[in-house]
N, C-alpha and C positions, 0 to 999 in steps of 0.2 A: 462452457468450460468454467471450472472453478479453480481458484488458487487459494490454498489454505496457509495463512501466515503464522499459524500457531507456533511452529518450531523456529521462527526467526529469533535471532539473539535479543532483539529489543521488545519482543512481544509482551513481556511481563514487566516493563518499565512502569513505575507508579505514575499516576496522573500528575502532570506538571513536571515530570522528570526529564532529564536531558537524554536525547537519543543521538548518537553520532550520525553524521550525514550519510555515511556509507551503509548504515543499517536502517534507513528510513524507507518505508514502503514495501508492501507485498509485491508491488511492481515499482521498481526504482529505475527511472529513465533519465538519461542526460543526452538526448539526441533529438534533432528536428525531423519533421516530415514522416512521422509514423502514424499509423491508424490502429487503435485498439478498440475492439467492439465485442459485444456479446460475452462479457466476462463477469463472473461473480467472484468477489474477494471476501474471504471469510477470515476473521481474526486478524492479528497483526497490528502493529502500532499505527500505521497509516494505510490507507487503501492504495493510492497512487502517489508517489513522490516524483515530481518532474522538475528538473532544473535545466534551463537552456533548451526548452522544448517548443521552439517556434513552429507554427503551422502544423501542429499535431491535431488529430481528430480522435476524440473519445466519445464513443456511442454505446448506448445500452449497457452501461456498467451498473452493477449492483454491489452494495456492501452489506455485510452481516457481521455484527459484533466487532467492528473495526474500532480500535481505540478504547475498548472497554476492558475492564479487569475480568480475567477468566477465573472461574471457580477452581479451587485447589483439588 
């Protein structure tokens, strides 16, 4: 499965720019005991943003062009 973060509000933030916490990550998670696997994350300011994520499992994740400037 693929998640495309191109349309996220912070996707076009300049390198070094500030991104509000709520807009971080194509996958934004604030919960423990989750398993995320077999996921491709394309574009977006962050691949996975996780806060308070104790005992989570992340397996076989791939990122493509995450955190890079997109052509106009």
